[in-house]
MDTraj code that builds the backbone (N, CA, C; nanometers):
import mdtraj as md
import numpy as np

residues = "MET ALA LEU THR VAL VAL ASP ALA SER ILE LEU ILE ALA LEU LEU ASP SER ASP ASP GLY LEU HIS ALA ALA ALA THR ALA ALA LEU LEU ALA HIS ALA GLY ASP GLU LEU MET ILE PRO ALA SER ALA TYR SER GLU ALA LEU VAL ARG PRO ALA ARG ALA GLY ARG LEU GLU GLU ALA ARG ALA VAL VAL GLY ALA LEU LEU MET ALA VAL VAL PRO LEU SER PRO PRO ILE ALA GLU GLU ALA ALA THR LEU ARG ALA ARG HIS PRO ALA LEU ARG LEU PRO ASP ALA LEU VAL ILE ALA THR GLY THR SER LEU GLU ALA GLY SER ILE LEU THR GLY ASP THR ARG TRP ARG GLY LEU ALA ALA SER VAL GLU VAL VAL GLY".split()
xyz = np.array([
    [-1.2266, 1.1970, 0.9290],
    [-1.1052, 1.1652, 0.8756],
    [-1.1261, 1.0465, 0.7804],
    [-1.0657, 1.0569, 0.6660],
    [-1.0696, 0.9525, 0.5604],
    [-0.9689, 0.8414, 0.5878],
    [-0.9956, 0.7235, 0.5390],
    [-0.8981, 0.6152, 0.5512],
    [-0.8325, 0.5870, 0.4147],
    [-0.7032, 0.5766, 0.4189],
    [-0.6249, 0.5560, 0.2981],
    [-0.5365, 0.4322, 0.3175],
    [-0.5463, 0.3407, 0.2264],
    [-0.4603, 0.2183, 0.2276],
    [-0.3416, 0.2417, 0.1289],
    [-0.2249, 0.2027, 0.1758],
    [-0.0978, 0.2282, 0.0992],
    [-0.0459, 0.0997, 0.0505],
    [-0.0101, 0.0950, -0.0731],
    [0.0557, -0.0201, -0.1361],
    [0.2083, -0.0198, -0.1090],
    [0.2764, -0.1314, -0.1170],
    [0.4135, -0.1380, -0.0946],
    [0.4887, -0.0494, -0.1921],
    [0.4455, -0.0362, -0.3179],
    [0.5139, 0.0510, -0.4097],
    [0.5276, 0.1962, -0.3644],
    [0.4329, 0.2439, -0.2861],
    [0.4337, 0.3789, -0.2369],
    [0.5381, 0.3931, -0.1180],
    [0.5356, 0.2953, -0.0264],
    [0.6328, 0.2957, 0.0847],
    [0.7707, 0.2723, 0.0330],
    [0.7866, 0.1847, -0.0658],
    [0.9198, 0.1559, -0.1204],
    [0.9809, 0.2867, -0.1808],
    [0.8967, 0.3564, -0.2565],
    [0.9387, 0.4834, -0.3229],
    [0.9718, 0.5885, -0.2127],
    [0.8904, 0.5940, -0.1141],
    [0.9142, 0.6996, -0.0077],
    [1.0462, 0.6683, 0.0628],
    [1.0811, 0.5438, 0.0842],
    [1.2075, 0.5061, 0.1554],
    [1.3301, 0.5207, 0.0737],
    [1.3174, 0.5302, -0.0618],
    [1.4281, 0.5369, -0.1489],
    [1.4269, 0.6603, -0.2375],
    [1.5078, 0.7581, -0.1999],
    [1.5072, 0.8828, -0.2720],
    [1.5489, 0.8698, -0.4216],
    [1.6115, 0.7598, -0.4550],
    [1.6469, 0.7354, -0.5924],
    [1.5432, 0.6647, -0.6760],
    [1.4296, 0.6254, -0.6080],
    [1.3228, 0.5573, -0.6779],
    [1.2498, 0.6546, -0.7677],
    [1.2094, 0.6116, -0.8861],
    [1.1471, 0.6983, -0.9844],
    [1.0122, 0.7551, -0.9384],
    [0.9503, 0.6900, -0.8396],
    [0.8221, 0.7366, -0.7881],
    [0.8392, 0.8159, -0.6532],
    [0.9640, 0.8358, -0.6110],
    [0.9859, 0.9018, -0.4770],
    [0.9064, 1.0293, -0.4631],
    [0.9229, 1.1200, -0.5565],
    [0.8568, 1.2507, -0.5453],
    [0.7065, 1.2377, -0.5521],
    [0.6528, 1.1562, -0.6418],
    [0.5120, 1.1425, -0.6570],
    [0.4492, 1.0682, -0.5301],
    [0.5266, 0.9699, -0.4700],
    [0.4787, 0.9040, -0.3524],
    [0.4747, 0.9979, -0.2323],
    [0.5821, 1.0785, -0.2278],
    [0.5901, 1.1761, -0.1156],
    [0.4710, 1.2739, -0.1318],
    [0.4523, 1.3260, -0.2502],
    [0.3378, 1.4215, -0.2674],
    [0.2052, 1.3606, -0.2379],
    [0.1847, 1.2338, -0.2762],
    [0.0558, 1.1618, -0.2512],
    [0.0353, 1.1446, -0.1028],
    [0.1369, 1.1066, -0.0321],
    [0.1315, 1.0897, 0.1130],
    [0.1022, 1.2228, 0.1840],
    [0.1730, 1.3329, 0.1319],
    [0.1405, 1.4650, 0.1890],
    [-0.0065, 1.5061, 0.1639],
    [-0.0542, 1.4733, 0.0490],
    [-0.1931, 1.5032, 0.0123],
    [-0.2935, 1.4284, 0.1026],
    [-0.2548, 1.3146, 0.1514],
    [-0.3356, 1.2315, 0.2389],
    [-0.2941, 1.2369, 0.3887],
    [-0.2133, 1.3406, 0.4204],
    [-0.1603, 1.3525, 0.5558],
    [-0.2648, 1.3532, 0.6659],
    [-0.3834, 1.4086, 0.6385],
    [-0.4851, 1.4090, 0.7393],
    [-0.5687, 1.2834, 0.7476],
    [-0.5356, 1.1870, 0.6650],
    [-0.6087, 1.0625, 0.6565],
    [-0.5540, 0.9600, 0.7610],
    [-0.6373, 0.8605, 0.7944],
    [-0.5862, 0.7502, 0.8683],
    [-0.5154, 0.6568, 0.7659],
    [-0.3809, 0.6430, 0.7785],
    [-0.3066, 0.5644, 0.6878],
    [-0.2877, 0.4232, 0.7365],
    [-0.3130, 0.3223, 0.6440],
    [-0.2983, 0.1854, 0.6752],
    [-0.2311, 0.1079, 0.5644],
    [-0.1518, 0.0127, 0.6015],
    [-0.0780, -0.0738, 0.5062],
    [-0.0998, -0.2130, 0.5454],
    [-0.1388, -0.3022, 0.4470],
    [-0.1518, -0.4447, 0.4775],
    [-0.0180, -0.5010, 0.5238],
    [-0.0201, -0.6004, 0.6136],
    [0.0987, -0.6582, 0.6659],
    [0.1790, -0.7185, 0.5495],
    [0.1145, -0.7719, 0.4487],
    [0.1914, -0.8243, 0.3347],
    [0.2673, -0.7201, 0.2600],
    [0.2082, -0.6071, 0.2411],
    [0.2713, -0.4929, 0.1716],
    [0.3798, -0.4327, 0.2581],
    [0.3575, -0.4258, 0.3852],
    [0.4564, -0.3750, 0.4793],
    [0.5817, -0.4602, 0.4720],
    [0.5663, -0.5923, 0.4729],
    [0.6777, -0.6840, 0.4649],
    [0.7504, -0.6665, 0.3322],
    [0.6771, -0.6603, 0.2224],
    [0.7341, -0.6395, 0.0896],
    [0.8208, -0.5130, 0.0834],
    [0.7709, -0.4030, 0.1455],
    [0.8372, -0.2731, 0.1431],
    [0.9659, -0.2733, 0.2284],
    [0.9735, -0.3588, 0.3299],
    [1.0884, -0.3646, 0.4162],
    [1.1994, -0.4531, 0.3711],
    [1.1896, -0.5264, 0.2609],
    [1.2951, -0.6157, 0.2130],
    [1.4181, -0.5400, 0.1785],
    [1.4117, -0.4313, 0.1003],
    [1.5431, -0.3588, 0.0622],
    [1.5972, -0.2967, 0.1855],
    [1.5232, -0.2238, 0.2759],
    [1.5876, -0.1743, 0.3897],
    [1.6513, -0.2781, 0.4799],
    [1.5887, -0.4011, 0.4864],
    [1.6454, -0.5062, 0.5629],
    [1.7800, -0.5516, 0.5117],
    [1.7830, -0.5635, 0.3737],
    [1.9109, -0.6029, 0.3102],
    [2.0233, -0.4985, 0.3380],
    [1.9808, -0.3684, 0.3437],
    [2.0819, -0.2605, 0.3599],
    [2.1114, -0.2333, 0.5047],
    [2.0495, -0.3186, 0.6026],
    [2.0778, -0.2914, 0.7440],
    [2.0086, -0.1650, 0.7923],
    [1.8961, -0.1253, 0.7237],
    [1.8281, 0.0009, 0.7564],
    [1.6788, -0.0310, 0.7980],
    [1.6538, -0.1425, 0.8567],
    [1.5154, -0.1792, 0.8959],
    [1.4622, -0.0859, 1.0041],
    [1.5433, -0.0546, 1.1023],
    [1.4998, 0.0336, 1.2091],
    [1.4602, 0.1712, 1.1518],
    [1.5377, 0.2213, 1.0564],
    [1.5121, 0.3497, 0.9979],
    [1.3724, 0.3485, 0.9201],
    [1.3510, 0.2365, 0.8447],
    [1.2277, 0.2242, 0.7779],
    [1.1105, 0.2093, 0.8727],
    [1.1282, 0.1351, 0.9792],
    [1.0234, 0.1264, 1.0777],
    [0.9881, 0.2602, 1.1405],
    [1.0911, 0.3398, 1.1559],
    [1.0728, 0.4739, 1.2158],
    [0.9942, 0.5650, 1.1224],
    [1.0197, 0.5485, 0.9873],
    [0.9399, 0.6263, 0.8936],
    [0.7912, 0.5979, 0.9006],
    [0.7639, 0.4632, 0.9043],
    [0.6269, 0.4176, 0.9162],
    [0.5631, 0.4683, 1.0429],
    [0.6411, 0.4633, 1.1516],
    [0.5883, 0.5109, 1.2828],
    [0.5626, 0.6618, 1.2754],
    [0.6524, 0.7400, 1.2137],
    [0.6279, 0.8795, 1.2021],
    [0.5093, 0.9166, 1.1164],
    [0.4751, 0.8283, 1.0221],
    [0.3514, 0.8535, 0.9425],
    [0.2225, 0.8098, 1.0128],
    [0.2433, 0.7438, 1.1376],
    [0.1290, 0.6874, 1.2074],
    [0.0528, 0.5925, 1.1228],
    [0.1304, 0.5217, 1.0434],
    [0.0670, 0.4206, 0.9480],
    [0.0470, 0.2919, 1.0238],
    [-0.0813, 0.2467, 1.0331],
    [-0.1120, 0.1209, 1.0983],
    [-0.0930, 0.0046, 1.0056],
    [-0.0413, -0.1012, 1.0544],
    [-0.0194, -0.2292, 0.9795],
    [-0.1466, -0.3175, 1.0031],
    [-0.2113, -0.3506, 0.8913],
    [-0.3357, -0.4286, 0.8964],
    [-0.3049, -0.5751, 0.8760],
    [-0.3406, -0.6613, 0.9766],
    [-0.3158, -0.8027, 0.9598],
    [-0.4215, -0.8689, 0.8606],
    [-0.3794, -0.9741, 0.8071],
    [-0.4704, -1.0506, 0.7101],
    [-0.5789, -1.1106, 0.7928],
    [-0.7042, -1.0950, 0.7496],
    [-0.8224, -1.1508, 0.8153],
    [-0.8971, -1.2333, 0.7125],
    [-0.9831, -1.3266, 0.7633],
    [-1.0616, -1.4015, 0.6624],
    [-1.1396, -1.3248, 0.5623],
    [-1.2140, -1.2122, 0.6023],
    [-1.2822, -1.1353, 0.5014],
    [-1.1881, -1.0737, 0.3919],
    [-1.0708, -1.0288, 0.4398],
    [-0.9742, -0.9753, 0.3389],
    [-0.9263, -1.0809, 0.2463],
    [-0.8939, -1.2014, 0.3020],
    [-0.8457, -1.3154, 0.2223],
    [-0.9528, -1.3550, 0.1242],
    [-1.0758, -1.3590, 0.1640],
    [-1.1863, -1.3944, 0.0738],
    [-1.2095, -1.2940, -0.0333],
    [-1.1952, -1.1683, -0.0027],
    [-1.2058, -1.0567, -0.1068],
    [-1.0918, -1.0672, -0.1990],
    [-0.9733, -1.0977, -0.1537],
    [-0.8573, -1.1085, -0.2418],
    [-0.8735, -1.2334, -0.3341],
    [-0.9255, -1.3376, -0.2859],
    [-0.9597, -1.4562, -0.3667],
    [-1.0622, -1.4204, -0.4785],
    [-1.1593, -1.3476, -0.4468],
    [-1.2653, -1.3063, -0.5367],
    [-1.2030, -1.2172, -0.6463],
    [-1.1183, -1.1238, -0.6058],
    [-1.0438, -1.0371, -0.6995],
    [-0.9634, -1.1169, -0.7996],
    [-0.8897, -1.2143, -0.7456],
    [-0.8050, -1.3018, -0.8266],
    [-0.8843, -1.3808, -0.9233],
    [-1.0019, -1.4254, -0.8827],
    [-1.0872, -1.5044, -0.9677],
    [-1.1419, -1.4249, -1.0850],
    [-1.1708, -1.2979, -1.0577],
    [-1.2190, -1.2073, -1.1621],
    [-1.1097, -1.1525, -1.2490],
    [-0.9916, -1.1381, -1.2010],
    [-0.8741, -1.0800, -1.2710],
    [-0.7554, -1.1748, -1.2558],
    [-0.7471, -1.2853, -1.3407],
    [-0.6437, -1.3802, -1.3313],
    [-0.5034, -1.3274, -1.3358],
    [-0.4749, -1.2156, -1.4026],
    [-0.3409, -1.1621, -1.4103],
    [-0.3010, -1.0905, -1.2805],
    [-0.3980, -1.0643, -1.1980],
    [-0.3689, -0.9923, -1.0741],
    [-0.2886, -1.0781, -0.9761],
    [-0.1783, -1.0311, -0.9317],
    [-0.0912, -1.1115, -0.8349],
    [-0.1553, -1.1052, -0.6934],
    [-0.1305, -1.2111, -0.6214],
    [-0.1933, -1.2216, -0.4856],
    [-0.1505, -1.1034, -0.3985],
    [-0.0230, -1.0632, -0.3934],
    [0.0074, -0.9493, -0.3095],
    [-0.0695, -0.8239, -0.3437],
    [-0.0919, -0.7963, -0.4735],
    [-0.1684, -0.6899, -0.5178],
    [-0.3156, -0.6990, -0.4766],
    [-0.3683, -0.8166, -0.4961],
    [-0.5103, -0.8511, -0.4601],
    [-0.5346, -0.8255, -0.3050],
    [-0.4302, -0.8610, -0.2242],
    [-0.4408, -0.8414, -0.0821],
    [-0.4472, -0.6895, -0.0445],
    [-0.3751, -0.6078, -0.1166],
    [-0.3817, -0.4662, -0.0856],
    [-0.5211, -0.4124, -0.1255],
    [-0.5622, -0.4401, -0.2441],
    [-0.6906, -0.3946, -0.2926],
    [-0.8050, -0.4500, -0.2061],
    [-0.7942, -0.5706, -0.1627],
    [-0.8964, -0.6291, -0.0808],
    [-0.8976, -0.5625, 0.0614],
    [-0.7771, -0.5338, 0.1063],
    [-0.7796, -0.4622, 0.2345],
    [-0.8500, -0.3258, 0.2218],
    [-0.8225, -0.2504, 0.1201],
    [-0.8907, -0.1276, 0.0994],
    [-1.0383, -0.1371, 0.0865],
    [-1.0825, -0.2344, 0.0023],
    [-1.2301, -0.2473, -0.0152],
    [-1.2913, -0.2982, 0.1096],
    [-1.2253, -0.3953, 0.1787],
    [-1.2916, -0.4455, 0.3057],
    [-1.2983, -0.3441, 0.4168],
    [-1.2018, -0.2521, 0.4199],
    [-1.2061, -0.1431, 0.5180],
    [-1.2810, -0.0190, 0.4682],
    [-1.3359, -0.0237, 0.3464],
    [-1.4067, 0.0887, 0.2827],
    [-1.3212, 0.2100, 0.2824],
    [-1.1978, 0.1965, 0.2409],
    [-1.1021, 0.3042, 0.2276],
    [-1.1472, 0.4038, 0.1223],
    [-1.1232, 0.5341, 0.1475],
    [-1.1513, 0.6284, 0.0506],
    [-1.0546, 0.6268, -0.0675],
    [-0.9295, 0.5877, -0.0330],
    [-0.8251, 0.5830, -0.1422],
    [-0.7308, 0.4571, -0.1088],
    [-0.6928, 0.3976, -0.2249],
    [-0.5864, 0.2982, -0.2154],
    [-0.4759, 0.3540, -0.3053],
    [-0.3657, 0.3868, -0.2422],
    [-0.2563, 0.4512, -0.3130],
    [-0.1642, 0.3417, -0.3648],
    [-0.1267, 0.3493, -0.4978],
    [-0.0311, 0.2566, -0.5620],
    [0.0482, 0.3272, -0.6691],
    [0.1567, 0.2737, -0.7046],
    [0.2341, 0.3148, -0.8187],
    [0.2162, 0.2290, -0.9390],
    [0.1290, 0.1293, -0.9222],
    [0.1126, 0.0262, -1.0275],
    [-0.0091, 0.0621, -1.1186],
    [0.0289, 0.0967, -1.2413],
    [-0.0717, 0.1355, -1.3380],
    [-0.1668, 0.0264, -1.3754],
    [-0.1245, -0.0923, -1.3566],
    [-0.2159, -0.2111, -1.3881],
    [-0.3390, -0.2217, -1.2967],
    [-0.3388, -0.1407, -1.1928],
    [-0.4533, -0.1483, -1.0987],
    [-0.5696, -0.0601, -1.1430],
    [-0.5452, 0.0264, -1.2390],
    [-0.6564, 0.1170, -1.2879],
    [-0.7838, 0.0328, -1.3182],
    [-0.8940, 0.0790, -1.2578],
    [-1.0194, 0.0100, -1.2929],
    [-1.0484, -0.1065, -1.2018],
    [-0.9570, -0.1479, -1.1130],
    [-0.9857, -0.2676, -1.0338],
    [-1.0758, -0.2346, -0.9149],
    [-1.0702, -0.1139, -0.8668],
    [-1.1629, -0.0677, -0.7603],
    [-1.1764, 0.0817, -0.7742],
    [-1.2890, 0.1355, -0.7409],
    [-1.3172, 0.2743, -0.7554],
    [-1.2163, 0.3617, -0.6651],
    [-1.1762, 0.3054, -0.5618],
    [-1.0875, 0.3821, -0.4649],
    [-0.9412, 0.3835, -0.5033],
    [-0.9017, 0.2965, -0.6052],
    [-0.7613, 0.2960, -0.6459],
    [-0.7150, 0.4321, -0.7023],
    [-0.6052, 0.4808, -0.6468],
    [-0.5428, 0.6084, -0.6966],
    [-0.4030, 0.5790, -0.7347],
    [-0.3789, 0.5742, -0.8657],
    [-0.2436, 0.5426, -0.9223],
    [-0.1627, 0.6687, -0.9179],
    [-0.0472, 0.6595, -0.8445],
    [0.0402, 0.7713, -0.8265],
    [0.1542, 0.7707, -0.9300],
    [0.1903, 0.8878, -0.9792],
    [0.3095, 0.8896, -1.0722],
    [0.2784, 0.9298, -1.2073],
])
top = md.Topology()
chain = top.add_chain()
for i, resn in enumerate(residues, 1):
    res = top.add_residue(resn, chain, resSeq=i)
    for name in ("N", "CA", "C"):
        top.add_atom(name, md.element.get_by_symbol(name[0]), res)
traj = md.Trajectory(xyz[None], top)
């Protein structure tokens, strides 16, 4: 079973049927349905902001649970990898670096994102949409 790390942009799109990436995010997750899905705690928190504002936090949590998506805590190796990425790519935001670092630290086969600026940052980055 392959390991796939999911960016907040994918979970945000999945949770919002009006999001422009909703169909692409849904298709990407279906394509990786047999994989072990993981989301960094930072991206999980980012993805839950809109549902929390709308009083739909439990619903969002249930979706993540149904996907069997594990939430990965920040660790020193992930933090160090994120710092290295930021040092090499100054325009890369810390939340994005943390997702990519999580994927590379866990040797994920894929890192799913809707952010086209991630192309070329890691071999496992898969831009959806």
